[in-house]
C-alpha positions in Angstrom: 25.6 1.2 22.2 26.4 -0.1 19.0 25.3 1.5 16.1 24.6 0.6 12.3 24.3 2.3 8.9 22.6 1.1 6.0 25.8 2.2 3.6 28.7 -0.1 5.9 28.7 -3.5 6.1 29.6 -4.4 9.4 32.9 -6.8 9.8 30.9 -10.0 11.5 30.6 -13.4 11.5 27.4 -13.1 9.0 25.0 -16.3 9.6 22.7 -17.3 6.4 18.8 -18.0 7.2 16.5 -18.8 6.2 12.8 -17.5 6.5 10.2 -20.2 7.8 7.6 -20.9 5.7 4.5 -19.9 7.6 1.7 -19.5 6.2 -0.1 -14.9 6.3 -3.1 -14.0 5.4 -3.5 -11.8 3.4 -5.5 -8.7 0.6 -4.5 -6.8 -2.0 -5.8 -3.3 -2.1 -7.3 -1.4 -5.2 -6.9 1.7 -3.6 -5.3 2.9 -0.9 -5.7 2.9 2.2 -4.4 3.5 6.1 -3.9 0.6 8.5 -3.1 0.5 12.3 -0.2 -1.0 13.0 1.9 -1.6 16.2 4.2 0.4 15.6 1.7 3.8 14.1 -0.8 4.1 11.1 0.8 2.9 7.6 -0.2 4.2 5.3 -0.6 2.1 1.5 -0.2 2.5 -1.7 -3.2 0.9 -4.1 -1.8 -2.4 -5.4 -0.2 -2.9 -2.0 -1.4 -5.9 0.3 -3.1 -6.1 3.9 -1.3 -8.8 5.7 -1.7 -10.9 8.5 1.0 -12.0 10.8 1.9 -14.7 12.8 0.0 -13.5 16.1 -3.3 -11.6 14.1 -1.3 -8.0 13.6 -2.0 -5.8 10.7 0.1 -4.6 8.7 0.4 -3.0 5.1 3.4 -4.9 2.3 4.2 -3.0 -0.8 2.8 -4.8 -4.0 6.7 -4.9 -5.5 7.8 -6.5 -2.1 5.0 -9.4 -1.7 5.6 -10.2 -5.9 9.5 -10.5 -4.2 8.6 -12.7 -0.9 5.2 -13.9 -0.8 3.8 -16.9 -3.2 -0.1 -16.9 -2.8 -1.6 -20.6 -2.7 -4.9 -21.9 -4.4 
């Protein structure tokens, strides 16, 4: 079994990929919260986002990551 760790980039022939622009539903929650996800219960901090994935699954997105990864449509 192959193992990879965060401290050392493996010597592989990496390709470049761009994430598809798939619209999702989201809501910023202004208090601490918990959500039951496919991987178990996740905790969100005040200001984090509750996301609905492409198959209807719920998950938490940290506000800093949200700002780097998503653009709201109005």
